[in-house]
C-alpha positions as CSV (number, residue, x, y, z in Angstrom):
1,M,0.1,0.1,-0.2
2,D,1.4,3.4,-1.2
3,V,1.2,6.8,0.9
4,V,-1.2,8.2,-1.8
5,T,-3.9,5.5,-0.9
6,L,-3.0,5.9,3.1
7,I,-4.1,9.4,2.6
8,L,-7.1,8.8,0.4
9,I,-7.9,6.1,3.2
10,L,-7.3,8.9,5.9
11,A,-9.1,11.7,4.5
12,L,-12.5,9.1,3.5
13,L,-12.4,8.5,7.4
14,C,-11.9,12.2,8.0
15,V,-15.0,13.1,5.7
16,A,-17.0,10.7,7.3
17,F,-16.4,11.5,10.9
18,V,-17.6,14.9,9.7
19,A,-20.6,14.3,8.0
20,T,-21.8,11.9,11.0
21,G,-20.8,14.8,13.3
22,V,-22.4,17.5,11.2
23,Y,-25.9,14.8,11.2
24,V,-25.5,14.3,14.7
25,S,-25.5,18.1,15.5
26,V,-28.3,18.7,13.3
27,K,-30.9,16.2,14.4
28,A,-30.0,17.4,17.8
29,V,-30.6,21.4,16.9
30,G,-33.7,19.8,15.6
31,A,-35.0,17.8,18.4
32,A,-34.2,21.3,20.6
33,K,-35.9,23.0,18.5
34,R,-38.9,21.2,18.4
35,G,-39.1,21.0,22.1
36,V,-38.4,24.6,22.5
37,D,-40.8,25.3,19.7
38,R,-43.4,22.7,21.9
39,K,-42.6,24.6,24.8
40,I,-43.4,28.2,23.5
41,T,-46.5,26.7,22.1
42,Q,-48.2,25.1,25.0
43,A,-47.2,28.5,27.0
44,R,-48.8,30.9,24.4
45,R,-51.4,28.4,24.5
46,T,-52.1,28.9,28.1
47,V,-51.5,32.5,27.9
48,E,-54.6,32.6,25.4
49,D,-56.8,30.9,27.5
50,T,-56.3,32.7,30.6
51,T,-56.5,35.9,28.7
52,L,-60.1,34.0,27.4
53,R,-61.2,33.0,30.8
54,A,-60.5,36.7,32.3
55,K,-62.6,38.1,28.6
56,S,-65.6,35.9,28.7
57,F,-66.0,36.8,33.0
58,G,-64.4,40.4,33.1
59,Q,-66.4,41.4,29.4
60,M,-69.9,41.8,29.0
61,G,-71.8,41.8,25.3
62,V,-70.2,40.9,22.3
63,A,-66.8,40.4,23.1
64,G,-67.3,38.8,25.9
65,E,-69.6,36.2,23.8
66,L,-66.5,35.9,21.6
67,A,-64.1,35.0,24.0
68,Q,-66.9,32.3,25.6
69,L,-67.2,30.8,22.3
70,R,-63.4,30.4,21.5
71,L,-62.6,28.9,25.2
72,S,-65.0,26.6,24.4
73,L,-64.2,25.4,21.5
74,R,-60.3,25.6,22.3
75,T,-61.2,23.7,25.7
76,S,-63.0,20.8,24.0
77,M,-60.9,20.9,21.0
78,K,-57.9,20.4,23.6
79,A,-59.2,17.9,26.2
80,T,-60.3,15.9,22.8
81,Q,-56.9,15.9,21.1
82,E,-55.5,14.5,24.7
83,A,-58.0,11.7,25.2
84,L,-57.3,9.8,21.5
85,H,-53.3,9.9,21.7
86,A,-53.8,8.6,25.3
87,G,-56.3,5.9,24.3
88,A,-54.3,5.2,20.9
89,A,-51.1,3.8,22.8
90,E,-53.2,1.2,24.1
91,D,-55.9,0.8,21.6
92,A,-55.2,0.4,17.8
93,S,-58.7,0.8,16.2
94,L,-58.5,4.6,17.9
95,S,-56.2,5.5,14.4
96,E,-59.0,6.4,12.6
97,S,-60.8,8.4,15.3
98,I,-57.6,10.5,15.4
99,G,-57.5,10.7,11.3
100,L,-61.4,12.4,11.6
101,F,-60.7,14.1,14.6
102,E,-57.4,15.7,12.6
103,R,-60.1,16.8,10.0
104,L,-62.6,18.1,12.6
105,S,-59.3,20.0,13.8
106,A,-59.1,22.0,10.3
107,H,-62.2,23.0,10.7
108,G,-61.7,24.0,14.7
109,H,-59.0,26.2,13.6
110,E,-60.5,27.9,10.8
111,L,-63.6,28.9,13.6
112,D,-61.1,30.1,15.8
113,D,-59.2,32.6,13.7
114,D,-62.4,33.9,12.5
115,L,-63.3,34.0,16.3
116,K,-60.0,35.5,17.1
117,R,-60.7,38.0,13.9
118,L,-63.8,39.3,14.8
119,E,-63.2,40.2,18.4
120,R,-60.8,43.0,16.7
121,E,-63.5,44.1,14.4
122,P,-65.0,47.8,15.8
123,D,-67.9,47.3,14.0
124,K,-69.9,45.5,17.1
125,A,-73.1,45.5,15.8
126,R,-72.0,43.4,12.6
127,V,-70.7,41.0,14.6
128,A,-74.1,41.0,16.6
129,E,-75.2,39.7,14.1
130,L,-73.2,37.0,13.1
131,L,-73.2,35.5,16.4
132,P,-75.8,33.2,15.9
133,E,-74.2,31.8,12.8
134,L,-70.8,31.7,15.0
135,R,-72.2,30.3,18.2
136,E,-73.9,27.1,16.0
137,R,-70.5,26.3,14.3
138,T,-69.7,26.4,17.5
139,E,-71.7,24.0,19.0
140,R,-71.6,21.6,16.0
141,V,-67.9,21.9,16.3
142,T,-67.7,20.9,20.1
143,H,-70.3,18.5,20.0
144,A,-68.6,16.5,17.4
145,A,-65.4,16.7,19.3
146,D,-67.6,15.9,22.4
147,S,-68.8,12.8,20.8
148,L,-65.5,11.5,20.0
149,R,-63.9,11.9,23.2
150,W,-66.7,10.4,25.3
151,A,-67.1,7.6,22.7
152,A,-63.1,6.7,23.4
153,R,-63.8,6.9,27.0
154,D,-66.4,4.7,27.1
155,R,-64.5,2.2,24.9
156,A,-61.9,2.2,27.5
157,Q,-64.2,1.9,30.5
158,R,-65.6,-1.0,28.5
159,F,-62.2,-3.1,28.1
160,A,-61.5,-2.0,32.0
161,D,-65.0,-3.3,33.2
162,D,-64.6,-6.7,30.6
163,D,-61.0,-7.2,32.4
164,L,-62.2,-6.6,36.0
165,A,-65.5,-9.1,35.3
166,S,-63.1,-11.5,33.4
167,L,-60.3,-11.2,36.7
168,S,-62.5,-11.6,39.3
169,A,-64.1,-15.2,37.7
170,Q,-60.8,-16.2,37.3
171,I,-60.1,-15.4,41.0
172,E,-63.4,-17.2,42.1
173,V,-62.0,-20.4,40.3
174,E,-59.0,-20.0,42.1
175,S,-60.6,-19.4,45.2
176,G,-62.3,-22.3,44.9
177,A,-59.5,-24.9,43.7
178,L,-57.5,-23.4,46.7
179,R,-60.7,-24.8,48.9
180,H,-61.0,-28.0,47.6
181,W,-59.8,-29.6,50.8
182,A,-62.8,-31.4,51.6
183,T,-63.7,-32.6,48.6
184,G,-61.2,-33.7,46.6
185,P,-60.2,-37.0,45.7
186,G,-56.5,-37.1,47.8
187,A,-58.7,-36.0,51.0
188,D,-61.2,-39.3,50.5
189,A,-58.3,-41.2,50.3
190,D,-56.2,-40.2,53.6
191,W,-58.7,-39.3,55.8
192,P,-60.4,-42.8,56.1
193,E,-57.0,-44.6,56.6
194,A,-56.4,-42.5,59.6
195,G,-59.7,-43.0,61.0
196,A,-59.9,-46.7,60.2
197,G,-56.4,-46.8,61.7
198,A,-57.5,-45.0,64.9
199,G,-60.3,-47.2,65.1
200,A,-58.5,-50.4,64.9
201,G,-56.3,-48.9,68.1
202,A,-59.7,-48.4,69.9
203,A,-61.1,-51.6,69.0
204,G,-57.7,-52.8,70.2
205,A,-57.5,-50.7,73.4
206,A,-60.9,-51.9,74.9
207,G,-60.0,-55.6,73.6
208,A,-57.2,-55.5,75.5
209,P,-58.7,-56.5,78.9
210,G,-60.5,-59.1,77.8
211,A,-57.6,-61.1,76.3
212,A,-55.0,-60.7,79.2
213,A,-58.1,-62.0,81.5
214,G,-58.5,-65.2,78.9
215,R,-55.1,-65.7,78.7
216,A,-54.8,-65.9,82.7
217,N,-57.3,-68.2,83.0
218,A,-56.1,-70.8,80.6
219,S,-52.4,-70.7,82.0
220,N,-54.3,-71.2,85.8
221,T,-56.1,-74.3,84.3
222,S,-53.0,-76.0,82.6
223,D,-51.0,-75.6,86.2
224,A,-54.0,-77.5,88.2
225,A,-53.7,-80.0,85.6
226,D,-50.1,-80.7,85.9
227,T,-50.2,-80.4,89.6
228,A,-52.5,-83.9,89.7
229,R,-51.0,-85.7,86.5
230,R,-47.5,-85.4,89.4
231,A,-49.5,-86.3,92.4
232,A,-51.0,-89.2,90.7
233,A,-47.7,-90.4,89.6
234,G,-45.8,-90.8,92.9
235,P,-42.2,-89.5,93.5
236,E,-39.7,-89.3,90.9
237,A,-36.9,-91.3,91.4
238,I,-33.4,-90.1,91.4
239,T,-30.9,-91.3,89.1
240,A,-27.0,-90.1,89.0
241,R,-25.8,-88.3,86.6
242,D,-24.5,-90.3,83.5
243,P,-20.6,-89.0,82.7
244,R,-20.9,-89.2,79.4
245,Q,-23.8,-86.7,79.6
246,Q,-22.5,-84.2,81.7
247,A,-21.7,-80.8,79.8
248,T,-18.3,-79.6,79.0
249,Y,-16.8,-76.2,78.6
250,P,-14.2,-74.9,76.7
251,W,-12.3,-73.8,79.4
252,Q,-12.3,-77.9,81.2
253,K,-8.9,-79.2,80.8
254,A,-9.3,-82.5,79.5
255,A,-8.5,-85.7,82.2
256,R,-5.6,-88.0,81.8
257,P,-5.3,-91.7,81.3
258,E,-4.4,-93.6,85.0
259,G,-1.4,-95.1,83.4
260,T,0.4,-92.2,82.4
261,V,2.9,-90.6,84.1
């Protein structure tokens, strides 16, 4: 490998490292920018909601009515969005509902922009004439959003109730199995044997005195018969011991013959 090839390889490695570093930096900056934008959007929305709530309670007439319509619209749309996205993490069938909500959200943003623009309209009489139509549009959008939200919540609640019912049934079955010691086949096989052994022991203990008395009576009768038989035969003759039948023991010395010196 010559020097030129080595230099080219090192240059390619440097370019690859630089490109990787730039890519990672761009991704990190993009993620940080998205996080900052999200926080700014949330903060702006919170400020706007607080301002609308203050206007709806503090102002009368057309301005207060417009603020109330905007606040109702934004609150309903935000709650529905959070409910659908939270439920979609556990229920994939809500993806179609999210698609419908995105279409509804476009109408909601358009209505909110119209209401916001009319807040700066100097001709309040013209705005008052448009209020019935704006109120109807707001009610239609909020009713659709509320329907999606409550349907998703009812679906999640139904799944939770079904799961709880199934869990309760399994627990009842397991509890019955744990309480099966008195009726199971193993219990029927063990306890009668113990009862039979106990009954046999009790019967033996109860019959032991009678058996002992019977054996004592039989022994007394046999001894009386032997005594009568010896008295009828007379005194026994006393005979000398037979030396050949005399018992010998290992430690006794053998007798010497008489003629041996």
